MARBA-3410 file (N, C-alpha, C, O; in Angstrom, 1 decimal):
46
-196.7,18.8,-66.0,-195.3,18.8,-66.3,-195.0,19.5,-67.6,-193.8,19.4,-68.0 ~ -195.9,20.2,-68.1,-195.6,20.9,-69.4,-194.8,22.2,-69.1,-194.1,22.6,-70.1 ~ -194.8,22.7,-67.9,-194.2,24.0,-67.7,-192.7,23.8,-67.4,-191.9,24.7,-67.6 ~ -192.3,22.6,-67.0,-190.9,22.4,-66.6,-189.8,22.7,-67.7,-188.8,23.3,-67.4 ~ -190.0,22.4,-69.0,-189.0,22.7,-70.0,-188.8,24.2,-70.2,-187.7,24.6,-70.7
-189.7,25.0,-69.7,-189.5,26.5,-69.8,-188.3,27.0,-69.1,-187.7,28.0,-69.5 ~ -187.9,26.3,-68.0,-186.7,26.7,-67.2,-185.5,26.8,-68.0,-184.7,27.7,-68.0 ~ -185.2,25.7,-68.8,-184.0,25.7,-69.7,-184.4,25.5,-71.1,-183.7,24.8,-71.9 ~ -185.4,26.2,-71.5,-186.0,26.0,-72.9,-184.9,26.4,-73.9,-184.7,25.7,-74.9 ~ -184.3,27.6,-73.7,-183.4,28.1,-74.7,-182.1,28.5,-74.0,-182.1,29.0,-72.9
-181.0,28.3,-74.7,-179.7,28.8,-74.1,-179.7,30.3,-73.9,-179.1,30.8,-73.0 ~ -180.4,31.0,-74.8,-180.5,32.5,-74.7,-181.2,32.9,-73.4,-180.7,33.8,-72.7 ~ -182.2,32.2,-73.0,-182.9,32.5,-71.8,-182.0,32.2,-70.6,-182.0,33.1,-69.7 ~ -181.3,31.1,-70.6,-180.4,30.8,-69.5,-179.3,31.8,-69.4,-178.9,32.2,-68.3 ~ -178.7,32.2,-70.5,-177.7,33.2,-70.5,-178.2,34.5,-70.0,-177.5,35.2,-69.3
-179.4,34.9,-70.4,-180.0,36.2,-70.0,-180.1,36.2,-68.4,-179.9,37.2,-67.8 ~ -180.6,35.0,-67.9,-180.8,34.9,-66.4,-179.4,35.0,-65.8,-179.3,35.7,-64.7 ~ -178.4,34.3,-66.3,-177.1,34.4,-65.7,-176.5,35.8,-65.8,-175.8,36.2,-64.8 ~ -176.7,36.5,-66.9,-176.2,37.8,-67.1,-176.8,38.7,-66.1,-176.2,39.6,-65.4 ~ -178.1,38.6,-65.9,-178.9,39.5,-65.0,-178.4,39.2,-63.5,-178.2,40.1,-62.7
-178.2,37.9,-63.2,-177.7,37.6,-61.9,-176.3,38.1,-61.6,-176.0,38.6,-60.6 ~ -175.4,38.0,-62.7,-174.1,38.6,-62.5,-174.1,40.1,-62.4,-173.3,40.6,-61.5 ~ -174.9,40.8,-63.1,-175.0,42.2,-63.0,-175.6,42.6,-61.6,-175.0,43.5,-61.0 ~ -176.6,41.9,-61.1,-177.1,42.1,-59.8,-176.1,41.9,-58.7,-175.9,42.7,-57.8 ~ -175.3,40.8,-58.8,-174.3,40.5,-57.9,-173.2,41.6,-57.9,-172.7,42.0,-56.9
-172.9,42.1,-59.1,-171.9,43.1,-59.3,-172.3,44.4,-58.6,-171.5,45.1,-58.0 ~ -173.6,44.8,-58.8,-174.1,46.0,-58.2,-174.0,45.9,-56.7,-173.6,46.8,-56.0 ~ -174.4,44.7,-56.1,-174.4,44.6,-54.7,-173.0,44.6,-54.1,-172.7,45.2,-53.1 ~ -172.0,44.0,-54.9,-170.6,44.1,-54.5,-170.1,45.5,-54.5,-169.4,45.9,-53.6 ~ -170.5,46.3,-55.5,-170.1,47.7,-55.6,-170.7,48.5,-54.4,-170.0,49.3,-53.8
-172.0,48.3,-54.1,-172.6,49.0,-53.0,-171.9,48.6,-51.7,-171.6,49.5,-50.9 ~ -171.6,47.3,-51.5,-170.9,46.9,-50.3,-169.5,47.5,-50.2,-169.1,47.9,-49.1 ~ -168.8,47.5,-51.3,-167.5,48.1,-51.3,-167.5,49.6,-51.0,-166.7,50.0,-50.2 ~ -168.4,50.3,-51.6,-168.5,51.7,-51.3,-168.9,51.9,-49.9,-168.4,52.8,-49.2 ~ -169.8,51.2,-49.4,-170.2,51.2,-48.0,-169.1,51.0,-47.0,-168.9,51.7,-46.0
-168.3,50.0,-47.4,-167.1,49.6,-46.6,-166.1,50.8,-46.6,-165.5,51.1,-45.5 ~ -165.9,51.3,-47.7,-164.9,52.5,-47.8,-165.4,53.7,-47.0,-164.6,54.3,-46.3 ~ -166.7,54.0,-47.1,-167.2,55.1,-46.3,-167.1,54.8,-44.8,-166.7,55.7,-44.1 ~ -167.4,53.6,-44.4,-167.3,53.3,-43.0,-165.9,53.3,-42.5,-165.6,53.9,-41.4 ~ -164.9,52.8,-43.3,-163.5,52.8,-42.9,-163.0,54.2,-42.8,-162.2,54.5,-41.9
-163.4,55.0,-43.8,-162.9,56.4,-43.8,-163.5,57.2,-42.6,-162.8,58.0,-42.0 ~ -164.8,56.9,-42.3,-165.4,57.5,-41.2,-164.7,57.1,-39.9,-164.5,57.9,-39.0 ~ -164.4,55.8,-39.8,-163.7,55.3,-38.6,-162.4,55.9,-38.4,-161.9,56.2,-37.2 ~ -161.6,56.2,-39.5,-160.3,56.8,-39.4,-160.4,58.3,-38.9,-159.5,58.7,-38.2 ~ -161.4,59.0,-39.3,-161.5,60.4,-39.0,-162.2,60.7,-37.7,-162.2,61.8,-37.3
-162.8,59.6,-37.1,-163.5,59.9,-35.8,-162.9,59.0,-34.7,-163.4,59.0,-33.6
END
């Protein structure tokens, strides 16, 4: 049970994980949005 405190050991670590998750989610949202725009534009022109 010594390893368990490492999960929330420091606020900095938790904030870093949250920031990384937010950035990753933002990148995926951006990719999805661009993909959607490309598909919708393609559908309009064909």
